[in-house]
DRENTIDO-592573 format. One record per residue (C-alpha): z, y, x; residue number from 1. Coordinates in nm, 2 decimals. Example, Ala and Ser with C-alpha at 12.3 -4.5 7.8 and 13.67 -1.06 7.14 Angstrom:
% DRENTIDO-592573
zz | yy | xx | n
0.78 | -0.45 | 1.23 | 1 .
0.71 | -0.11 | 1.37 | 2 .
END
This chain:
% DRENTIDO-592573
zz | yy | xx | n
0.01 | 0.00 | 0.00 | 1 .
0.10 | 0.25 | 0.28 | 2 .
-0.23 | 0.17 | 0.47 | 3 .
-0.43 | 0.22 | 0.16 | 4 .
-0.27 | 0.55 | 0.10 | 5 .
-0.33 | 0.66 | 0.46 | 6 .
-0.69 | 0.55 | 0.44 | 7 .
-0.75 | 0.74 | 0.12 | 8 .
-0.59 | 1.06 | 0.27 | 9 .
-0.79 | 1.01 | 0.58 | 10 .
-1.11 | 0.96 | 0.37 | 11 .
-1.04 | 1.28 | 0.16 | 12 .
-0.98 | 1.48 | 0.48 | 13 .
-1.30 | 1.35 | 0.64 | 14 .
-1.51 | 1.42 | 0.33 | 15 .
-1.36 | 1.78 | 0.31 | 16 .
-1.45 | 1.84 | 0.69 | 17 .
-1.81 | 1.69 | 0.64 | 18 .
-1.87 | 1.92 | 0.33 | 19 .
-1.73 | 2.23 | 0.52 | 20 .
-1.96 | 2.16 | 0.82 | 21 .
-2.25 | 2.09 | 0.58 | 22 .
-2.18 | 2.43 | 0.42 | 23 .
-2.16 | 2.62 | 0.75 | 24 .
-2.49 | 2.46 | 0.87 | 25 .
-2.65 | 2.57 | 0.55 | 26 .
-2.52 | 2.93 | 0.59 | 27 .
-2.63 | 2.93 | 0.95 | 28 .
-2.98 | 2.81 | 0.85 | 29 .
-3.01 | 3.07 | 0.58 | 30 .
-2.89 | 3.36 | 0.80 | 31 .
-3.11 | 3.23 | 1.09 | 32 .
-3.42 | 3.20 | 0.86 | 33 .
-3.36 | 3.56 | 0.73 | 34 .
-3.33 | 3.71 | 1.09 | 35 .
-3.64 | 3.53 | 1.20 | 36 .
-3.83 | 3.64 | 0.90 | 37 .
-3.73 | 4.00 | 0.96 | 38 .
-3.82 | 3.98 | 1.32 | 39 .
-4.15 | 3.82 | 1.23 | 40 .
-4.24 | 4.09 | 0.99 | 41 .
-4.15 | 4.36 | 1.25 | 42 .
-4.42 | 4.21 | 1.48 | 43 .
-4.68 | 4.09 | 1.23 | 44 .
-4.71 | 4.39 | 1.00 | 45 .
-4.80 | 4.66 | 1.27 | 46 .
-5.04 | 4.41 | 1.42 | 47 .
-5.21 | 4.34 | 1.08 | 48 .
-5.22 | 4.72 | 1.02 | 49 .
-5.42 | 4.77 | 1.35 | 50 .
-5.66 | 4.50 | 1.27 | 51 .
-5.73 | 4.61 | 0.91 | 52 .
-5.76 | 4.98 | 1.02 | 53 .
-6.01 | 4.88 | 1.29 | 54 .
-6.24 | 4.75 | 1.00 | 55 .
-6.19 | 5.06 | 0.79 | 56 .
-6.44 | 5.35 | 0.76 | 57 .
-6.37 | 5.69 | 0.89 | 58 .
-6.33 | 5.81 | 0.53 | 59 .
-6.05 | 5.56 | 0.47 | 60 .
-5.87 | 5.63 | 0.79 | 61 .
-5.88 | 6.01 | 0.71 | 62 .
-5.67 | 5.94 | 0.40 | 63 .
-5.38 | 5.82 | 0.63 | 64 .
-5.09 | 5.61 | 0.55 | 65 .
-5.03 | 5.23 | 0.59 | 66 .
-5.35 | 5.02 | 0.55 | 67 .
-5.28 | 4.67 | 0.41 | 68 .
-5.64 | 4.61 | 0.33 | 69 .
-5.97 | 4.80 | 0.42 | 70 .
-6.03 | 5.05 | 0.13 | 71 .
-6.39 | 5.06 | 0.25 | 72 .
-6.49 | 4.77 | 0.48 | 73 .
-6.71 | 4.90 | 0.78 | 74 .
-6.80 | 4.78 | 1.12 | 75 .
-6.89 | 5.15 | 1.24 | 76 .
-6.58 | 5.13 | 1.48 | 77 .
-6.69 | 4.81 | 1.67 | 78 .
-7.07 | 4.93 | 1.67 | 79 .
-6.94 | 5.25 | 1.84 | 80 .
-6.74 | 5.06 | 2.10 | 81 .
-7.03 | 4.81 | 2.18 | 82 .
-7.29 | 5.10 | 2.20 | 83 .
-7.11 | 5.22 | 2.52 | 84 .
-7.27 | 4.99 | 2.78 | 85 .
-6.97 | 5.06 | 3.02 | 86 .
-6.76 | 4.84 | 2.78 | 87 .
-6.93 | 4.53 | 2.88 | 88 .
-6.91 | 4.62 | 3.25 | 89 .
-6.53 | 4.68 | 3.20 | 90 .
-6.49 | 4.36 | 3.02 | 91 .
-6.66 | 4.17 | 3.31 | 92 .
-6.43 | 4.34 | 3.54 | 93 .
-6.13 | 4.25 | 3.34 | 94 .
-6.23 | 3.88 | 3.32 | 95 .
-6.29 | 3.86 | 3.69 | 96 .
-5.99 | 4.03 | 3.81 | 97 .
-5.77 | 3.82 | 3.57 | 98 .
-5.93 | 3.49 | 3.66 | 99 .
-5.95 | 3.55 | 4.04 | 100 .
-5.61 | 3.72 | 4.05 | 101 .
-5.44 | 3.44 | 3.85 | 102 .
-5.60 | 3.16 | 4.05 | 103 .
-5.52 | 3.31 | 4.38 | 104 .
-5.16 | 3.41 | 4.28 | 105 .
-5.06 | 3.07 | 4.14 | 106 .
-5.21 | 2.88 | 4.44 | 107 .
-5.05 | 3.12 | 4.70 | 108 .
-4.71 | 3.12 | 4.53 | 109 .
-4.72 | 2.73 | 4.50 | 110 .
-4.81 | 2.71 | 4.87 | 111 .
-4.51 | 2.92 | 4.98 | 112 .
-4.28 | 2.76 | 4.72 | 113 .
-4.38 | 2.40 | 4.85 | 114 .
-4.30 | 2.52 | 5.21 | 115 .
-3.97 | 2.67 | 5.13 | 116 .
-3.85 | 2.38 | 4.91 | 117 .
-3.83 | 2.17 | 5.23 | 118 .
-3.49 | 2.18 | 5.40 | 119 .
-3.63 | 2.09 | 5.74 | 120 .
-3.85 | 2.40 | 5.77 | 121 .
-3.74 | 2.62 | 6.05 | 122 .
-3.63 | 2.97 | 5.97 | 123 .
-3.61 | 2.87 | 5.59 | 124 .
-3.30 | 3.06 | 5.52 | 125 .
-3.43 | 3.37 | 5.68 | 126 .
-3.75 | 3.35 | 5.47 | 127 .
-3.55 | 3.31 | 5.16 | 128 .
-3.33 | 3.60 | 5.24 | 129 .
-3.63 | 3.82 | 5.30 | 130 .
-3.78 | 3.70 | 4.98 | 131 .
-3.46 | 3.79 | 4.78 | 132 .
-3.47 | 4.14 | 4.93 | 133 .
-3.81 | 4.21 | 4.79 | 134 .
-3.69 | 4.11 | 4.44 | 135 .
-3.45 | 4.41 | 4.46 | 136 .
-3.60 | 4.67 | 4.68 | 137 .
-3.97 | 4.81 | 4.73 | 138 .
-4.12 | 5.07 | 4.94 | 139 .
-4.20 | 5.29 | 4.63 | 140 .
-4.53 | 5.44 | 4.50 | 141 .
-4.63 | 5.67 | 4.79 | 142 .
-4.56 | 5.42 | 5.07 | 143 .
-4.76 | 5.16 | 4.87 | 144 .
-5.06 | 5.39 | 4.83 | 145 .
-5.05 | 5.47 | 5.20 | 146 .
-5.05 | 5.10 | 5.28 | 147 .
-5.34 | 5.03 | 5.03 | 148 .
-5.53 | 5.32 | 5.19 | 149 .
-5.47 | 5.19 | 5.55 | 150 .
-5.59 | 4.84 | 5.44 | 151 .
-5.92 | 5.01 | 5.30 | 152 .
-5.86 | 4.87 | 4.95 | 153 .
-5.91 | 5.21 | 4.77 | 154 .
-6.20 | 5.19 | 4.54 | 155 .
-6.25 | 4.82 | 4.61 | 156 .
-6.22 | 4.52 | 4.37 | 157 .
-6.00 | 4.34 | 4.59 | 158 .
-5.72 | 4.59 | 4.52 | 159 .
-5.68 | 4.40 | 4.19 | 160 .
-5.63 | 4.07 | 4.39 | 161 .
-5.47 | 4.10 | 4.72 | 162 .
-5.15 | 4.31 | 4.64 | 163 .
-5.08 | 4.08 | 4.35 | 164 .
-5.10 | 3.75 | 4.55 | 165 .
-4.73 | 3.72 | 4.60 | 166 .
-4.43 | 3.72 | 4.37 | 167 .
-4.10 | 3.59 | 4.51 | 168 .
-3.97 | 3.53 | 4.15 | 169 .
-4.26 | 3.29 | 4.08 | 170 .
-4.20 | 3.14 | 4.43 | 171 .
-3.83 | 3.07 | 4.32 | 172 .
-3.94 | 2.90 | 4.00 | 173 .
-4.19 | 2.66 | 4.18 | 174 .
-3.95 | 2.60 | 4.47 | 175 .
-3.68 | 2.47 | 4.23 | 176 .
-3.94 | 2.26 | 4.05 | 177 .
-4.07 | 2.10 | 4.36 | 178 .
-3.72 | 2.01 | 4.47 | 179 .
-3.70 | 1.79 | 4.16 | 180 .
-4.00 | 1.57 | 4.26 | 181 .
-3.86 | 1.25 | 4.40 | 182 .
-3.86 | 1.22 | 4.77 | 183 .
-3.99 | 0.86 | 4.74 | 184 .
-4.34 | 0.99 | 4.62 | 185 .
-4.37 | 1.21 | 4.94 | 186 .
-4.24 | 0.93 | 5.18 | 187 .
-4.47 | 0.68 | 5.03 | 188 .
-4.77 | 0.92 | 5.07 | 189 .
-4.68 | 0.98 | 5.44 | 190 .
-4.66 | 0.60 | 5.50 | 191 .
-5.01 | 0.57 | 5.37 | 192 .
-5.12 | 0.83 | 5.61 | 193 .
-5.13 | 1.14 | 5.40 | 194 .
-5.06 | 1.48 | 5.55 | 195 .
-4.88 | 1.78 | 5.41 | 196 .
-5.19 | 1.94 | 5.27 | 197 .
-5.30 | 1.62 | 5.09 | 198 .
-4.94 | 1.56 | 4.96 | 199 .
-4.94 | 1.91 | 4.83 | 200 .
-5.27 | 1.90 | 4.65 | 201 .
-5.28 | 1.54 | 4.52 | 202 .
-4.91 | 1.50 | 4.43 | 203 .
-4.71 | 1.82 | 4.39 | 204 .
-4.99 | 2.03 | 4.21 | 205 .
-5.07 | 1.77 | 3.95 | 206 .
-4.70 | 1.71 | 3.88 | 207 .
-4.63 | 2.08 | 3.85 | 208 .
-4.89 | 2.16 | 3.59 | 209 .
-4.63 | 2.30 | 3.32 | 210 .
-4.48 | 2.53 | 3.58 | 211 .
-4.80 | 2.65 | 3.70 | 212 .
-4.95 | 2.71 | 3.36 | 213 .
-4.63 | 2.91 | 3.26 | 214 .
-4.68 | 3.14 | 3.57 | 215 .
-5.05 | 3.15 | 3.52 | 216 .
-5.00 | 3.28 | 3.15 | 217 .
-4.74 | 3.54 | 3.25 | 218 .
-4.94 | 3.66 | 3.53 | 219 .
-5.27 | 3.66 | 3.34 | 220 .
-5.11 | 3.87 | 3.07 | 221 .
-4.99 | 4.11 | 3.34 | 222 .
-5.33 | 4.13 | 3.51 | 223 .
-5.51 | 4.17 | 3.18 | 224 .
-5.30 | 4.45 | 3.06 | 225 .
-5.28 | 4.64 | 3.40 | 226 .
-5.43 | 4.97 | 3.42 | 227 .
-5.19 | 5.15 | 3.66 | 228 .
-5.37 | 4.99 | 3.96 | 229 .
-5.69 | 5.14 | 3.85 | 230 .
-5.51 | 5.48 | 3.78 | 231 .
-5.38 | 5.48 | 4.12 | 232 .
-5.63 | 5.34 | 4.35 | 233 .
-5.98 | 5.35 | 4.17 | 234 .
-6.19 | 5.64 | 4.11 | 235 .
-6.53 | 5.45 | 4.09 | 236 .
-6.58 | 5.41 | 3.71 | 237 .
-6.80 | 5.09 | 3.77 | 238 .
-6.47 | 4.92 | 3.86 | 239 .
-6.28 | 5.02 | 3.56 | 240 .
-6.14 | 4.73 | 3.34 | 241 .
-6.10 | 4.72 | 2.98 | 242 .
-5.75 | 4.87 | 2.97 | 243 .
-5.86 | 5.19 | 3.16 | 244 .
-6.14 | 5.23 | 2.92 | 245 .
-5.88 | 5.22 | 2.64 | 246 .
-5.66 | 5.47 | 2.82 | 247 .
-5.98 | 5.70 | 2.83 | 248 .
-6.05 | 5.65 | 2.47 | 249 .
-5.68 | 5.76 | 2.39 | 250 .
-5.70 | 6.06 | 2.61 | 251 .
-6.03 | 6.16 | 2.46 | 252 .
-5.91 | 6.12 | 2.11 | 253 .
-5.60 | 6.34 | 2.18 | 254 .
-5.82 | 6.61 | 2.35 | 255 .
-6.07 | 6.60 | 2.04 | 256 .
-5.79 | 6.62 | 1.80 | 257 .
-5.66 | 6.93 | 1.97 | 258 .
-6.00 | 7.08 | 1.97 | 259 .
-6.07 | 7.02 | 1.60 | 260 .
-5.74 | 7.14 | 1.45 | 261 .
-5.85 | 7.31 | 1.12 | 262 .
-6.21 | 7.18 | 1.15 | 263 .
-6.38 | 6.85 | 1.04 | 264 .
-6.17 | 6.54 | 1.05 | 265 .
-6.46 | 6.32 | 1.11 | 266 .
-6.46 | 6.32 | 1.48 | 267 .
-6.08 | 6.27 | 1.48 | 268 .
-6.09 | 5.97 | 1.23 | 269 .
-6.40 | 5.81 | 1.41 | 270 .
-6.23 | 5.83 | 1.75 | 271 .
-5.91 | 5.68 | 1.60 | 272 .
-6.11 | 5.40 | 1.45 | 273 .
-6.28 | 5.34 | 1.80 | 274 .
-5.94 | 5.34 | 1.95 | 275 .
-5.81 | 5.07 | 1.71 | 276 .
-6.13 | 4.86 | 1.77 | 277 .
-6.09 | 4.87 | 2.14 | 278 .
-5.72 | 4.76 | 2.11 | 279 .
-5.83 | 4.45 | 1.91 | 280 .
-6.11 | 4.38 | 2.16 | 281 .
-5.87 | 4.40 | 2.45 | 282 .
-5.59 | 4.19 | 2.29 | 283 .
-5.82 | 3.92 | 2.15 | 284 .
-5.89 | 3.72 | 2.47 | 285 .
-5.51 | 3.67 | 2.55 | 286 .
-5.44 | 3.57 | 2.18 | 287 .
-5.72 | 3.30 | 2.22 | 288 .
-5.59 | 3.17 | 2.54 | 289 .
-5.23 | 3.13 | 2.44 | 290 .
-5.29 | 2.81 | 2.21 | 291 .
-5.47 | 2.66 | 2.49 | 292 .
-5.18 | 2.68 | 2.75 | 293 .
-4.91 | 2.65 | 2.47 | 294 .
-4.82 | 2.29 | 2.54 | 295 .
-4.78 | 2.37 | 2.92 | 296 .
-4.61 | 2.69 | 2.84 | 297 .
-4.33 | 2.53 | 2.63 | 298 .
-4.27 | 2.26 | 2.89 | 299 .
-4.27 | 2.51 | 3.17 | 300 .
-4.03 | 2.77 | 3.00 | 301 .
-3.78 | 2.48 | 2.95 | 302 .
-3.77 | 2.38 | 3.32 | 303 .
-3.42 | 2.37 | 3.43 | 304 .
-3.28 | 2.45 | 3.08 | 305 .
-3.11 | 2.10 | 3.05 | 306 .
-2.93 | 1.94 | 3.34 | 307 .
-2.83 | 1.58 | 3.33 | 308 .
END
């Protein structure tokens, strides 16, 4: 009898605990869903407004306000963008500087990270300390400009590639990833006569694809969106990327708006539409590339998140 009473009391207490935990989990789910929904709307609504407005006519844009759907559908903004032949050249420059820059950056950082991941490398601690210093201190804009000038990289395509070759932050990520590769793989490869380069290219590079894809995605977005490099070091318009063309369109739209106060709004609204169309065009390639790298990105971003 006593045992049964204790069992019943224990069962009641256990059921109450389970019910409370179930209620807490439901409340957490509802609050979490609400916050994520608000956060999603904050991101999606302005983006949708930009896309829809880029397909609106100048007359619709002149009315102002938030545009949920084009009042008067028109492709005149995109036609105005593509009539400018320099846009195509800027697109080619953006693609080249992003692809070449990402490929060289990822390979160079992987090569340095592979070397620093080996405990037997002479001077390893000194190299690591020097790399850490670069993460917190830099020479500044003027010394960097003088260095670029002394290297002969002003008005050169390679100013997009060579200064962006190295990032110690990415080296640290790859260095920690390479340390998790079993030593038995490297030892068996050396027994078969493989050298360091072959081990690096045939074993470590294929195994580190998630980390490399994550770094490539982050660096690619940075390379694609960069216009300060052009602003500081390039005066030749034939080397302008898409982001610099977008910057010029924004500056021109502001100038024209100031010049046409009290006059016709056709120029202002047309320029605004061209500006929005250019934003969509410059953003589209990155949006298309993300789903391709998503599976590697998710694996790479979780590296080191769980320790056993």
